[in-house]
N, C-alpha and C positions, 0 to 999 in steps of 0.2 A: 877726669878724662873718660869718655865713653858713656857718661850718664847724661841722658837727655834733659835739658832744662825744663823746669816746671813753670808754667806761664799763668799769670793773672791777666785775664782778658776783660778789660773795661769797655763795654760796648754801649752804643748810643741807643736810647729808646725814648718813646713819648708816651704820655698817659692816654692819648687819644689816637685812634686809628687814622683819623683825618690827617694828623701830622706824621704819624709813624710810617705811613705807606710810602713816604719819600725816602725812607732809610732802607736801602736794598738788603735783602737777606744775605747775599754773598759777602758784604762788607762787615758783617758781624758773625752770624752763625756759620757762614761760609768759611771764615778764618778758623772758627772752632773746629769744624770738620777737618780742615786741612791739618791742624795740630793733631787731631786724633789719628788721622791716617799716617802721620809721621811718627806716631808713638809718643807724643809729648803729652804729659798730664797737664790739664788746664782747668781753671775754674773761671766761670763767667760771672761778672757782677754788673748790673746795669748802671749807666750814668744817664741823667735826664737832660733834656734840652735846656740850655741855659735860660731861655725865656720862661720856662715852666718852674724852675726852682731857684731863681736868682734872689728871691727874697727870703730872709731867715725863717719866717713862719711857714713858707712853702717847702724849704729844704728839708725839714724834719720828715716829710713824707717820701724822701728818696732813699734808695737802698744804701747809698754811700754814707748817709747820715749815721747808719748803724754798722759801719764797716768794722769798728773795734770788736763788736760782738760776733759778727758773722765770720770774720777772718781770724779770730783769736786762735793762737797756737799754730797757725798755718805759715808755711815758709814758701817763698817763690824766688826763682832765679831771674825772671823777667816779668815786666808788666807792659802790656800793649794797650794804648789808649787812643781814642779819637780826640783831638785837642782843638778842633775848630768850633764845634757847637756844643760840646759837653760842658756841663757845670761840674767842676772839680774844686771843692773848697780847699782852703789853705791847710787845714789839719790833715786831710787825706794826702795832699801833695807832699807835705813834710814827712808823713808816715812812710810813703813809698820811697822817698829819698833816703830815709834812715835804714829801711829794711830790705829794699830790692835793688840790687846793684845795676841791673840793666833796665832802662825805662825808655821804651820805644813809642814815640808819638806819631800818629798818622794825620796827614793834612791832605784831604781829598778835594780841596778847592784851591783856586789860585789866590795867593796872598796879595798880588799886585792888582788892586781893584781899579777897573776902568772908570772913566768919568761917567759914562752912561750908567754903569751899575751903581755908582755912588749917588747920582742924581735920583735914580729910581728908589733907593732905599738907604739914605744917608745914615740913619740911626743904626740899622742892622749892619751896615758896612763897618761903622766905627766899633760896634760891639764885637763883631767877629774878629777884627784886627786886635782889639784889646784882649780878647780871650786867648788868642794864640800867643801874644806877647806875655801874658800872665803865666801860661803853662810852660813856655820854652825853657826857662831857667831850671826847671825840675827834670828835664829830659836829658838822657845821655845820647840818644839816637833819634833821628827824625826821618820819616819817609814822606816825600812830597810827590804829588801827582803832576804838578806843573814844573817842567824841567827848568824854567827860568828862575824858580824860587830857590834852587840849590845854592847858587852863588850868593843870593841875597841873605840867606840864613847863615851861611858860612862866615859872612862878614859880621853878622850880629853876635855870634858866639863861637865857642870852640867845640860844640857838639858835632857828632858825626851826622852828616846829612847825605841822603841818597835820593835819587829819582826812582820812584816805583810806580808803575802804571796802576791806575785805579780800576784794573780789570781783574776781577776775581771770578773765575768760572767754577760752577759747581757741576761736574760732569754728569751726575745723575739727573740733573734738571734738563740736560740737552735732549731735545725731542727729535725723532726722525721727521724730516720735512713731510708735510702732507700737501696735496695739490692746492695751489693758490686759487682764490675765487676768480671766476671769469670777469675780466674788465673791472675788477675792484680797484678803488683808489688806494694809495699808500696811506699809512696811518702815522700820526705823530702823537706821542704821549709826553707831556711835559708842561711846565709852568709857562705862562704867557708873559714873559718879561722881555725887555728890550724891544726889538722890531719883529718879534715872532708873530704877533697878530697881523702885522702888515703882510708878512709872508703868506699866512693862511688866506688872506683876502686878495692876494695878487691875482690879476686876471690870467696870468700864465699858468697858474696852478688850480684854476677853477675846475672842479670835478676830478682833480687828480690827487689832491691831498686833503685829508680830513683829520680833525682832532676829536676822537670819540668823547662823548660827555662822561661816560662811565666805563669801567672795566668789569669783567665778569664777577669778581668777588662781591660786588655790591648787591648782586642778586641772591646772595646766600646770607646766612646768619653769622658767618665768621667775623666780620667786622664788629658786630654787636657783642659777640663772645669775647673778642679782644678787649673791648671797652669794659665789659663786665669783669673780666679777670683783672684788668688794671685798676678798676675802681675798688675791688675787694682788697687788692694788695695795698693800694694807696691808703685806704682807711686803716688797715692793720698797722702799717708803718707809722701813720700819723698818731694812732692810739697807743703807740709804744708797746704793742703786744710782743710776746717773746719771739725773737727771730734768731735763727742759727743757720749754719751752712746747709743743713738738710732742707730747711724750708726754702732757702735760696735755690738749691739744686732742683727741688721739686718745681718751683716756679719757672726756672729757666727751661726745664724739660717741657713743661706745658707751653711756654711761649715759643719754644723752638718748633713744636708741632704745629701750633697755630700759624706761625710765620711761614712755615714750609707750605702749608695748605693754601694760604693766601697768595704766596708767591707763585705757586703752580697755576692757580686760577688767573692771576694777573697775566701770566705768559699766554694764556689762551686768548686774551684780548688782542694780541698781535696778529692772530690768525685771520682776523676780519679784513686785513689789508693784503695787497700784493707785495708790499715791502714796508719796512720800518724806516722812517725818516727822522734824522736828528737835525733840527733847525739850528742856526747859529746860536752860540751860547757864550756866556761870560767866561766860564772856566776854560783854560787852555789844556784840555785833556778830553778823551772820549767819555761821554756820559754813560751812566749805568745802563741806559736804554739800549746802547749798542750791544752790550753783552747779553742783555735780556732778549733782544730781538734775535740775535744769533742762536741763543738757546732755544727759542720758540720755533726756529726753523724758517725764518723769513730773511730775505736779502736786506742788507743795510745800505742806506744812502745817507751819508753824513756830510755836514759842512766841513770843509778843510780847515784845519787849525793853523793859522798863520804863524810862521817863524818858529815852528816846533818840530824839527826834523825827527827827534826821537819818538815823539808821540805819533807822528805820521807813519813811521816805520813799523808800528805795531801790527798793522794790517796792510796787505799789499793792494794798492789802488788798482781797480780793474780786474783783480783776480779774487780777492776776498771781501772787498768793500768797494763801493762807488763813492768817490769824493767830488763834491761840487764846490764852486766858488761861493763864499758867503755873500757875494754881491750880485749873483746871477740866478734869479728864479727860473729863467728860461732853461738853464742847464739842468736844474733839478727836475723841471717838467719833462725834459728830454729823457732823462734817466728813468723816470717813472713810466713813461710810455714804452721805453725799451723793455723794461721788466714785464709790463703788461703783455707785450706782444711776443716775448721770447721766454717761454717757460724753461727751456733748457739753460739759458743764461742764468735765470733765477736759481735753478737747482745747482749749477756749478758754483755760483757765489756762496750759497748756503753750505754746500759740502766743504768747500775750501775754508770758509770762515769757521765752521764747527771743528774742522780738523785743527786749525790754528788754536782755537780756544782750548781744545782738549790737550794738545801737546805743548803749549807754551804758557797758558794762563790758567790752568786748572788750579784749584785752591791748594792742593797738596804741593804742587810744584812751586808756587809763589811763596808759600810758607817756608818750604825747605830753603829757598833762595835767601829769604830774609834771615832765617836762623843762621845760615852759613855766613852771611855778611856780618851779623852781630858778633859771631864767634871768631871770625878770621879777619874781618876788615876788608875782605875782597869783594869788590862791587859785582853784583850778579849781572849776567848778560841776559837781560829780559828780552823775551821774544825769540830766543834760540830754542829750537825744538828739543823737547825732552818728554818722553812718555811718562804719564802719571805712574807712580809706584804701585798704586792699588787698582785704579781703573784700567781696563784692558784696552787694546788697540781697536776697540769697537768702532766699526763704521769708517775706519781710516782709509781702507782700500775700497773705494766705491766702484760699482760696476761701470765700465765704459759705455756699455750698450744698454740703454733703458728699453723696457718693453713698450711697444707702441701704445698699449692701453694702460700704462701705469698710472696716468693721471686720473683714471676712472676706477682704480682699485682702492677699496676701503682698507685701511690699515687697522687691524684689530687692536693695536697698541694705543690707538688714539680715540678720542671721543667721537663716536659715530655721528652724533647730531651735528657737531661742529664741521665734520667733513662733508656731510650732506648739505649743510648750509653753504659751505664754501663752494660747492659744485652747483649751487643754484637750484637744488632739488627740494629744499625745505625752506618754508617761510614761517616766521613766528606767528602763531595764532591760527594757522591753518592745520587741518587734520593730517596726521601721519598715517598713510595707508601703504602697506608693504605687499608687494607681489613677489614672493620668494620662489626661486627656481623658475623664472619666467620663460626661459628657453626662447623660442621664436615668437612668442605671443606677448607683445608689449601692450599693456593696458593703460589707457589715458587716466590721469588722476591718481596713479599709483607710482611709488618708487619701485621700479622693476630691477630685481637683483638676481644675478646668477654667476656661475663660474665664468672666468674669462674665456674668450673664444678658443684659445689654444688648448683648453681642457675638453673641448668638444670636437669629435671627429666627423660629425654629420651636420648638426644644426647650425643655422646662421643666427647667432645669438643677438637678441634685440634689447639687451639690458641697459639701463641707465648707468648703473655702477656694477662693478664686479666684486664678488666676495664669496668666501666659503660660508654658506648660510648657517652651518653648524657652529661657526665661531663668532657669529655676530653677537653684539651686546648692545641692547637698548636700555635706557633707564626704566625702572619700574613705573607703571601707570603712565606711560608716555605715548603709546601707540593706539590708534583708533581702530585699525582693521589689519588683519593678517590673512592672506589667502595664498594657497599654493595648489597647482594642478599637476598631478602626476609627478610629484617629487617625493611625497611622504613615504611611498612604498620602497624607496631606495635606502631607507635607514633601518638598521637592526632594531630589535625590540626595545632594548633599554635606551638607545639613543632617541628613538621616536618618542618614548614617554618623557625623556629628559627635555626634549624640545617642546612638548606640550606644556610641561611645567614652566619652562623658560618663557614661552609665549603667553602663558597665563599671567606671569609677572609683568611682562611688557604691556599687556593690554590694559586700557582703562576699564573701570567698571562700566558695563554696557557696551564694551568694545566687541567687535565681530571677528569670528574665526571661521574661515571657509577652506575646506580641504576636499580635493577630489583624487581618488585612486582607482585602480582596477578593482572591480567587485569580484572577490573570490567565489562567493556563493553563486552569483549570477553566471560566472564563467563555468563553474562546475556543472550547473544545470544544463547549460548550452552544450558543454562537452559530452554529457551523457545522452543528450537528445539527438545529436547529429551523427550521421554516418560518413560525413566528408572528412577525409584525412586532412585536406587543406584547411578546413575550418578548425579541426582539432589542433593542428600545428600552429595556426594563428592564435588560438587561445593560450597555448603553452608559451608562445613568444610573448604574448600580452602579459602573462603572469610572471615570466622570468626576466623580462627586460631585453632590450636590443643587444646589450653586452658589447657595444661598439667602442666603449671607453671604459677606463677602470672604475668609473663611478656608475656605469649604466647597467647595473644589476639590481633586480628587485629582491630585497632581503627579507621582506615580511609581507603578509597578506592581510587585507582589510575587507570587511563586509559590513552591511548596515548594523547588525546587532552588536558587533564589536565596537563600532563607532559610538553607538548609543551608550553602551556600558562605560566606555572609557571617558567620553566627554562628560557624562553626568558625574562620574567619580571625581573629576578634576574641576568641578564647579562651573561647567558650561551648561547653559540651557539651550536645548536643541530647538531651532526655529524652522528647520527644513531638512529633510533627508530624501534624496532623489536617486534611486537606482535607475539606470537607463542603459541601453545598448544600441550598437549600430543597427541600422535598418537593412544593411547589406552585409554579405559575407565579408569577414568571418564573424560577424555579429558580436563584436567585443563588448563585454559588460563592464560598466563603471558605476561608481557610487559617489555622489557629491553631497557633502554635509555642511550645513550652516548652523552656527551656534553663537550665543551671546554670553559673555562673562557677566554673571549676576553678582558675584561676591569675590572679594579678594581674600583668599585663604593664606594664612602664614605658611612658611616653608615646612614646618613640622607637620601640619595637617596635609599638605600636598604630598609629602613623602609617605605618610601613613596610608593615604588613599591609593597612591600609586603602588605601594607594596601589595595591597589587596588585589589590584588589577594584575600585577605580575604573577601572583600565586595562581591565578586562573590559567596561566600558560603551562603549569606543571601537569603531569599526567599521573602522578602517583605520589603518595606520602614519602616514598623513598627518595624523591628528587629534592629534598629539603636542602641538600648541599648545593645543588644547582641553583635553586632559588636564592640562596644566600650570595652566590656569585653574582646573580643578576642584581640584587640589592646593592652590592658593593660597586658594581659597574655603574649603576645609576648615580650613586653618590659621587663617584670619581668624576663622571662626566660633568656633574653639576658644580662640583667644588670650586673650580676656577671661575666659572661664569657668575656664580652667586657672590663669591668674594669680590669680584671686580664690579659687579653691579652695585653692591653695597658700598664699595669704596667710591664709586661714582656718585652714589646718593649722598655720601658724606661730603664729597667735594663740591657738589652742586653743579648746575650747568646753566646755560644761557636761556633755557626755556621754562624753568620752574624754580620756585622758591621753596626750599624744603627745610623743615626744622632740623636742628642738629640732633643726632641720636643720643648724645650724652650731655649731661649738665656740666657746667664749667667748674669742676672740682679740682683743687690743687693741693689737697691735704690740709686745708685750714678748717678747723672745727667752727661751726656756726656760733658756738659760745666759747668764752675764754676757758682755757684749761686751768685747773688748779695746779699749783706748783709748790715745790719745796726747795730749799736751798741745800745743796750738797757741800762738799769740801770747797773751800775757797769761794763760797757764794755762788757756785755754779748752779744754774737753773736745771733741775732734774725733772721738770714737768713731763708727765707721761699720761697716756690715755686712761681714763677711768670708765669709758664705755668700751665694751668689747669690740664694737664696730670700728673704733678708732685705732685698733691694732693693725688694721688692714686698709690700705689706700688703693685707689685705682692703679692698675698695672702691676701690683705686687703679686708675687708667686706664693701660693698657699698649698701646703700638703694636708690633705684630709685623710688621715690614717684610720681605717675602720669607717669608710664612707657610708656603709649600709645602703640606703636607697636614695641618698643625696640631699637630705634636708639641709644639712649644714653647708654643703657645697653650693646649694641654691642661694643661700644668704651671702656667701662670699662673692658669688657672681654678681649679685645685685649691687655690691660695693665696687664692682669693676675689676675684681681680682682675676688672676689666672689660677686655675685649680688643677692639681693632680690628685685623683681619687685612688686610694689603695683599698681593695676589697677582695678577699679570697673566696667568698661564698658565691657560687655560680648563680643562684636565683637573684641575689642582690645585684650582681654584675649585669645580669640581663635587664633588670629594671633601671639601673644607672644608664645603660646604653640607650634604652628607650627614652628616658627622661631628658638626656642631654644630647640627643641625636643631632640637634640643630646648633650646638654650641661648640665653636672652634676653640674657645677659651678653656675647655675641659679636656683632660686626657685621663683615661681610665686604665689602671693597671690591675689585672686580675691576679693579684699576688698578696700574700700576707707579709707582715714585717716582724722580724725577730732579732735576736742577738747575733745570728750568723745565718748565711744562706743555706738552703737545703729543702727538705720536705718535712712537713708536720701534719699530724692528724687534727682535723677541725671537727669539733662536735656541733651538730646541727640540732636545733630545738624543734620538736614536732609540734608543740603547743603554739609557739610563735615563730613561724618559718623564717623570719628575717633576723632572728637572734642566733648567734653562733659564738664559740669561744675556743681558744687553744688551752685555756687554764682550767684544769679539772676541778681544783678547789673552788673556783668561782661558782660552779654549778651548785655548790652546797650552800650558797648564800640565799638571797631573796627569791631566787628562781629555783629553789630546791624541789618545789612541787611540780615543776614543769617536766614534760617528757623529753628525754634526751636520747633518742633511740638510735640515731645514725651518725656515723663518722666517715669522713672522706679525707683522702690525702691531698694536700695542696702544696704548691711552691711557696717558699718564703725567701725574702732577701732582707737587707738592712737599710736603715736610713742613710748611712754613709754612702752606700752604692747608689741610692736614688739621688742624693745630692751631687754625686759625681756625674750623674746622667743629666739631671735637670737644672743643676745650680742650687745655691742655697736659698731656701724659701724665706720670706719675711715672717711667716707664721706657720706653725705646725700644730694641728689639732689631732689628739690621739684618743680614740674611744674604742678600746679593744677588749672590753669585758674581762678585766682582771689580768690581762697580759701586758700591762703598761710598762712594767719594769724591764721585761725582756725586750720590748721595742726600743726603750731608751738605751739599753746596753749596746744596741747596734748603732749608736750615735757617738762619735768621738769629737765633735766640733759644735760650737754653740750656734744657735739660731736666735735671731732677735727676739721673737716672741714664741712661746710654746705653751700648750695647755694639754692636760690629760685628765681623764675622768677619775673620780674617787667615789667610793661608797663607804658609809660609816662602819659597816661590819668588817671591811678589809682596810681599815685606816692605816694599819701597819705597812701595807703594801704602798700606800701613798707616801708614808714617811720615808720608806726606802727609795722611792722614786726621787723625792726631794733631795735626799742625801747624795744620790748619784748625780743629780743636776748640779749640786754644789761643787762636786769634783770638776765638772765642766766649766765652772766659773759663774754659775748663776747664784746670786745672793739676795735677790729681791723677788717677792712672791705676792700673790693675791688669790682670791677665789671667787667663784660664782656659785650660787645655790640654784639647783634645778635648771630651768630653762630661762632664767632671768637674763636681761640684756646688759646689765651693768655689773661692775665689780663690787664686791661686798665691802671692801675697805677703802677709805678715802685716800690712802697712800700705800705704796709698796712697802712690804715689811720683810723681816727675816723669818726663818723657818719656825722658831719657837713661838713668836707672836702669831704667826699664821695658824698653827695647830691649836693654840689657846683659843682663838676665835672660833675655830671649827668645833672644838669640844664644847663650847658654850651653847651651841645650837641644840635645843631639846627636841630631837626628832629621831626616832628609832630607825627610820628609813631614809635618813639624810643622804643626799647624793649631790653631786655637782662637778665642777671642774676646777682644778688648781692651775693658775697661770704663773709662768715664770718669765722674767725678762732679763736681758743682758744690759749692762751699763750703756750710756749714750755712745761710748766710743766705738762699739761694734758697728753701729749703723753708719758711722763716719768713715769706716774702712770700706774698701771696695769689696762689695759682697759678691762680685762676679769674678772672683779669682779662679773659678773653675768654669768650664763651658756651661752656659745657661741658655735654655730655650726661651727666647724673647719674642715679643711681637704678637703674642696671642691676644686677640682683640677682646674688648669688653662688650661688644655688641653680639647679638645672636647671628650666627652664620651657619651654613651647612657644615656638618661635621665630616671631615675626611676620616675614614677608619684609621685605627692605630697603625696603619702602614707608614704613617709619618714618623713613627718612633720604633726603635728596635725593641722586641720583647725582652723583658728583664732576664730571661733565661739565656740570652745570647751575650750578656755582659762579659762572661768568662771567655768568649770567643772573639775578642777584639785584640788585634796585634798591639803589643806594648811598645813597639818602636816609636820613635819620634815622628810627628806628622810630616816634616820635610823628607825623612827617609822613605816614608810610605808613598807620599804623593810624587816624590822625585826619584823613585826607585830606578827608573829607566837610565837616567844619567848616573845615579849612584852606583848601580850594579855594573854598568859599563866601565866606570872609572875603576872599580875594584878589579874587574877582569884585566884591564890594561895594566894596572899596577902589578897584578900577579904575573902577567906575561913579561913585564919589564924585569922582574926579579930573576927570570930564567935566561935573560940575555947576558952574555959575557961582557966583562969589563973591556972597554975600548972598541966594542963592535960599532960599525958604522950603521947609524939608524937614520932613516928619512921619514919624517912625519908629513904625509901628503894631505893637502887641504888643512893645514895646521891651524889656520884662523888665529885665535888668541894664544896659541901654543900652551894649552893647559897641562900638557904632559912633559914639558921641558925638564922639570925637576925629577920626574919619575925616571927619566933616562939620563940623569946627570952623570952616571958612571960610564956612559957611552959617548961616542963621537956623534952627537945629535945634530941633525940638520932639518930644516923646515922648508916646506913648499906651499904656495897658495897662488891663486890667480888674482887675488886682491881687487876684485871688482864689486863685491857686495858691500853696500854702504850702510846697511841696517844694523840693528842690535844683534850682537853675537853672544856666544857663550861667555858668561861672566857679566852680562848686562852692560856691555861696552860696545861702542861702535869702532873702536881702534883695533887694528891687527897687532899681533905680536911681531917679534923680529923674524922676518921671512928671508931665507937664504936664496931660494929659487922662485922667481915670479914668472909663471908661465901657465899656459893651458895644460890641463892634466894629461892630455894625450901627447904632449911634446915636452917632456921635462928635460931641460938642457944639461944632461949629465951623460957620461959614456955608459955603454952596456956594463952590466955586472958590477955596479958601483957600490951596492949596499948589502950588508948582511941581513938587515931587518927593515921592513917597510910597515909603517902604521898608517892606516887609512880609516878613520873613524867617522861615521855619519857624513860621508862625502858623496858616495855614489848616487844618491837620490838627486843631487844637485848637478849632475853631469849629463849633458845631452847624449853622449855616446859612452855608456859605462863599459861596454865590451872593449872598446879601444883603450879606455883608461886601464882596464885590467891587463890588457896586453902590454901597455907601456910600463906598468909596474913590474910585470914579469921580465921585461927587457932589461931593466936597470937593477934587478935583483940578482945576487950571485947564485950559482948553482947550490942547491940545498939551503938557500936563504929562506927566511921566514916572512910571511905576509900576514899581518893582523888586520882583519877587516870587520867592520860592523856597518850595517845599513838597515833601515826599517823594513819590516814586512808590510806595515801600513802606518801612515801618520797623516796628520792634518797638514795643510799647506803651510810652509814656512820659508823664510829667507827668499821671498819672491823678489824678482821674477825667476830666480834660479832654483826652481823645484820642478823636476821633470818626471821622476819615477818613484814608485814604491814597489812592494811585492817581491823583495829579494828573498827567495825561498832557498832551502837546502839544495834543491835540484838546480837552481840557477848557479850557485857556487860550484857545484860538481860539474855541470855541463860545460860552462864557459871556462872554469878552471882547467879542465882537461884539455880544452882547445889551446890553452896558453901554457901547457906543460906544468900546471900547478896542481899538486896533489892535496886534497883536503885532509888535514890532520885532525881537525876538531870542528864540530858544529854544535854550539850550545845555545838553546833558546834563552832569551833574557826574560825569564818569568813565563807564566802560562796565562790562560784565559782570565783567571780571576785577578791577577795583578794588572793585566791590561784593562779589565773592567774597573778596577780600583782607580787607575789613572784617569779613565774617562769620566767616572763619577766625580772625581776631584775637579775635572775640567768644567763641570756644571757650576762649581763654586768659583773657579777662576774667571769664568765668563759671566758672573752673576749680574754685573751692571747692565748687560745686554738684555736680560730678561727678568730682572727683579719685579717689574711692573706686572708680570703675568701671575705672580704668586700671591698678590694681595697681602692680607694680614699674616699669612703663613710664611712670608718671605724668609724671616730669620730661621724658622724651623727647617724649611727646605734647605737653606744654606748649610746649617749644621749637619743635616742628614747627609748631604753629598760631600761636604768638605771633610768630615771626619768619620762619622759612624760607619757609613758604607765602605769607604776605603779601608778602614781598620778591619772590618769583618771580612772583606774580600781578600785582603792581604793574608789574613789568618787562614782563609780557605786555600789560597794558592800554595801555602807552605805544606798543606796536607793532601791536596788533590791537584796535582799538576796536569793541566791539559795543554800540551805544548803546541797544538795546531794553531792556536789563536794567541801567539806571542806578539810582543812589541817588535821583536827582531831577533837576529841571531848574532852570536859572537863566533867568528870563524878564524881559524888559523890554517894557512896554506903553505906548502913547501914547494919550491921550484925544484923539479927533478934534475939529476945530474946531466942527463942527456939533453935537457932543454937548452943548456948553455951551448953545447956543441951544435945543436940544430939551429939555434939562432945565429951562431957564428957562420954556419954554412949559408943560411939564407942571406945574411948580410953580404957575404962574398959573392954569391950568385947575383944578387941585385946590383952590386958594384960592377960585375962583368956585363950585366944587361944594360947598365947605364952607358957603358962604352959601346955595346953592340945591342941596341934597343930592339932589333927585330930578330932576336935569336930564339927559334922554337926549342932548341936544346935547353936554353936557360929556363923557359917556362916549364918544361918537363922536369928539370932538376928541382925547381921550386915546388912543383906538384908532389914530387917524391918526398921532399922534406915535410910537407904538410900531411902526407899520408902517414909518415912516421909519428907525427904528433897527433894523428887521428882527427885532423881538421879536414874532413872529406869534402865539405862544401867549398872551401877555398881551393883545395886540390883540384876539384872538378873545374873551377873557373880557369886555373892555369893550364890544365890539359886542353880545354876548349880554345884558349888563346893560342896554344901551340898548333892545334889542328887548323885554326883559321889562317895561320901563316904557312903551314905545310900540311895539306889535307891527307897526304899518304905517309906521314911520320909514323913509323911502325911502333916505336916505344910509346908515343902518345896514344895510339889506337889501342894498344894492349892495356895500358893503364886505365883508359876510359872503360874498357870492357870489365875490368876487375873491380872498379869502384862500387857498383851496386851490391856485389857480394860483400865487400868490406863494410859498407854502410849497414847492411842487414845484420851482419855479425855484431857490429858495434851496438845497434839498437837492441 
């Protein structure tokens, strides 16, 4: 009980992309993701299409043929299988029956085959039915997509059968809708069986419905890569090469990445149409194209499924989907025309359908429902709304009012070329010419882009599309011309240079760049020549900008010489430079420059050249720190754009065919590995080439990285590398060398047996050599000069593993200090190597002895810089050193390799937080700001992550608990706005009552939509209890949801006994929540004091709930909580960014808050108020007076009496209103006049 079942997921795949493309990602890897989100451990193993492996000689090339070897020693609680098209042989079926208690089969097609379907494919129909009947006896549970098949299967056998919609949404695939193409037809993707061809040719649908010949993935190399990967695997399986679970997991990981990329590209194909149509089909369920079309952001028009009410109810007709009769093409045509003519309708349908997909059919929700059914037998209520446990409520509350120009706004999260094509601004094969910052000057033949009109206070913008030009992303080598007039001067120095780099990448070779700006040099000359103040002020205005909008300031100055220097540095050949000025006052000077890109420089070279240009803006050598800030700004600006453009290049687009940046490696050696047999005949084959210790994507520690030669080799193998180097000169060279590699992180720190500071000896003879080991200097480098020592920080391997995760391989080259480094390691690493020299062989023996303590028993060695291990097998320590001593070389040196048994790699290596997702391709390097410096590791809060991220609720609960302990037994307590009543048990020793208005229907505290037991249901300003009813009132996080909080406070004062206590919490600031009932924030100490006094409530305690740093920790964590909304912005650094904001920054900031409280920026305050004794009497008097006035409603004396009572409670504003009411009834009322005269004095004294 409480242990989540472990799942074997047998998913369907084909050897060829031509067949595999029809197997949707959500129905295989989507289920895998759903299991991962729910915390279920799972292993995927492919099954082949029955037509591909139905013959014995073909079945040997399937993964399931090798299941005994792959799954040996593994145990599973459940197995999930596709049982319609999968080839599952008898041996495998019998094995799962013996070993796995729960066997869930999925049937995603209708079992009842229509006559039309049978006539079209009689052999396939018979084979499909026979395959299902073959598999059914081995199943314990079956999920069918056709609701009519439930009863049929229940009659066949006693297995548990459930109807489960074949709708598996992957929330991270759901795209924000982009404008539909003007007058575009609807699209249909699918096979042409039955009468579908007749529908496409129907006159009613002519020009309204098309079936695209291809989809976007065919324009890339990914289908070829899929086939290459499958061919490599098939050959290895057929040749009976060694296969184990690690090989399988490596293959599944590669296949998952490929399928995701192919699926995302396929979704782009839907954007060519105004809507996605699902033509009548044989299966009585929604086709996968429905889910895919919704995810792509297009409205769905589908054929109604006859006699299937449950299927029909999955989406609401007219609100989330449009259903047409399968016999009426005219109705379909009408719907398409309706979508074409009403973009608002299209958007509403998409918004509603995507909301339904997220909240009802997300993969983690469906998986959770299936798991619960299997465990409890309770049939899920598919289609009832449930927010995904991991994905956030992103985009669920769509804006009711859309901006007039929204359809023309480019969305930076989507492919800009696809958007421009959909708007009719781009045609394949025609040049792309951009006019950026076009303002009022629209140029024919260009795509004119500028901010939307509302960002301009003066100009009448004539743009074709609206966008922030600094956020635009075009694929490399895709643009023919870029021009801008009087835009470039609006950008600060580093942004301007970053844009030039970006534009250099967009432009094709021989592409044109044209820029016009004010000419600072010409303006200065004119300023000095003129005596006219009007001319001078015009020049100043010209150089400074009109400043009529927040962007309309000129932030940098340009002149001909600067343009020449900058353009030439960045690889542009100047073709024209034209300074000119107005011929009339104020004679404003401008410069227009034209250039051609003659060469495509790599990013590293562009950065180097730009750094040189940046240095020219310094005024003295002392500005080096400023210069470094500029360099960092430049790289930060470029980091997102370069990462996204490279990702776009990998994904491909509709306009270019690009080669893949990496070769299809999945960890298979090109030659067979030698092997040996361990205990029980187990294959212990291990790499005998150094390179085979590291596979693409592996994490490597390079300890003693020097200038990065080894790191470079690891990168070529696709690894992620952390370089540890304490010597400043080497660190500088490492940063220069790997400035363009996001797969490298550089730690300027040494490693030792414990953290601290050590002296590092620097070699004067060879400046890149250094050591912590004094005795090592007396070896082969004894004649070198060792004149200088510096103090450096050191840490341990254990701490670095805690930070980065366990590496697959660790290389140690620390000049005689290896043993000390190893003593900082208390856990095994799969592969480890350290340098040895023959003169200090005893040190190497001590290192091996220490590694044996850690569990290493098998070793090998490499001589010098050779690429292969010296021994043909892994050996014990004695054999290792015997071989080393046999080498006749007085200067012998090399590396000793150690490896752990196979079982280590089969364990989850990521049991500690691991920085993942560092790409194998060259990218712009974001400075180490992505990772905390090692010196801060001691400054991380050790509390659990839920306590840190949820401190607001946690600390508030602690405060309420503490207050509850001070309340006497039997005291009458009212919890106002109690909701789910979380504090009922806290006040169990009291007479506890609850109140709420019970109108909010959303998710409440405790992740439930249900209220607790509520005693009083009413508005908070009219609680139906007598005055002075309660000793204690608790009102926690309620006032922000009340339209009139002052009245609520007064009402709570009314029902509180004199000297009764009021416990209040409300946010100083918070995000919108529990809408539409969120009205206020900003509950300050002054608010409680001011309005409390008006209600005769004395503030006894005001305590901030944490300070600025805890608040910041919470908001950093919110970056992680909302990650699905912006993951696409982070490119290959997504996981790194996630870990940074999810854990490291919150831990550090929480630690800060405990040591430096800044209370002005708190989440909110915990407040205790006490009702004063006189308040009860005053309220009683007010009630009596009001009762008298009810009987004599035009009594000036009554109004004066009320005014006097409010003066006593210092509510002078209300007192003034009652006095004015009395004088309105009796203008010469002496008491009223006297009181009115004294009020200003009383108010001034109060203030």
